[in-house]
Wavefront OBJ file of the C-alpha trace (Angstrom):
o trace
v 129.157 -40.229 -35.944
v 129.482 -42.513 -38.973
v 130.437 -41.386 -42.444
v 128.187 -42.427 -45.273
v 129.296 -43.001 -48.848
v 127.511 -40.655 -51.218
v 126.171 -42.159 -54.431
v 128.450 -40.667 -57.118
v 126.979 -42.497 -60.106
v 125.017 -39.456 -61.287
v 128.105 -37.229 -61.050
v 130.415 -39.714 -62.767
v 128.651 -39.177 -66.098
v 129.233 -35.440 -66.088
v 132.432 -34.079 -67.564
v 134.550 -32.354 -64.953
v 136.727 -29.302 -65.525
v 139.945 -30.295 -67.297
v 138.606 -33.657 -68.407
v 138.929 -34.345 -72.123
v 137.191 -37.620 -72.903
v 136.525 -37.401 -76.664
v 136.656 -33.607 -76.843
v 140.086 -33.660 -78.504
v 138.753 -35.893 -81.289
v 135.806 -33.576 -81.882
v 137.931 -30.442 -82.024
v 140.752 -31.992 -84.051
v 141.348 -30.321 -87.408
v 140.888 -32.523 -90.430
v 143.796 -31.017 -92.394
v 147.363 -30.101 -91.601
v 148.402 -26.489 -91.581
v 151.689 -24.966 -92.701
v 153.291 -21.808 -91.383
v 154.460 -19.048 -93.702
v 156.393 -15.905 -92.823
v 155.693 -12.516 -94.351
v 158.008 -9.532 -93.995
v 156.207 -6.203 -93.603
v 157.606 -2.850 -92.623
v 156.880 -2.028 -88.998
v 154.311 0.697 -89.704
v 152.308 -1.575 -92.036
v 152.305 -4.392 -89.480
v 151.121 -2.084 -86.696
v 148.335 -0.636 -88.866
v 147.304 -4.118 -90.032
v 147.153 -5.457 -86.477
v 145.166 -2.418 -85.270
v 142.675 -2.771 -88.150
v 142.191 -6.462 -87.323
v 141.546 -5.647 -83.662
v 138.978 -3.001 -84.653
v 137.181 -5.599 -86.786
v 137.453 -8.303 -84.098
v 139.416 -10.657 -86.340
v 142.961 -12.000 -86.500
v 145.752 -11.246 -88.929
v 145.893 -14.967 -89.690
v 142.218 -15.067 -90.682
v 142.522 -12.002 -92.918
v 145.603 -13.351 -94.703
v 144.020 -16.812 -95.089
v 140.891 -15.256 -96.610
v 142.939 -13.220 -99.081
v 144.997 -16.258 -100.081
v 141.811 -18.252 -100.709
v 140.368 -15.401 -102.808
v 143.596 -15.094 -104.771
v 143.673 -18.841 -105.453
v 140.075 -18.784 -106.759
v 141.056 -16.093 -109.256
v 144.434 -17.515 -110.261
v 144.227 -21.300 -110.353
l 1 2 3 4 5 6 7 8 9 10 11 12 13 14 15 16 17 18 19 20 21 22 23 24 25 26 27 28 29 30 31 32 33 34 35 36 37 38 39 40 41 42 43 44 45 46 47 48 49 50 51 52 53 54 55 56 57 58 59 60 61 62 63 64 65 66 67 68 69 70 71 72 73 74 75
């Protein structure tokens, strides 16, 4: 019984799981981000996190939105 080589040219064009190619370039952010720390009392942080989960959003997104709104009003 002889083994035959399967033509892989059609499969070689498809992206395989874990393969990046130019995906990193496409997903790359155009601007740098900076981290800030905010001190909240524990109860406020827990309530804030729970409210974000209920609204299917993140604390980061909510804070970023508020900062952008504040800047529009105060710059």
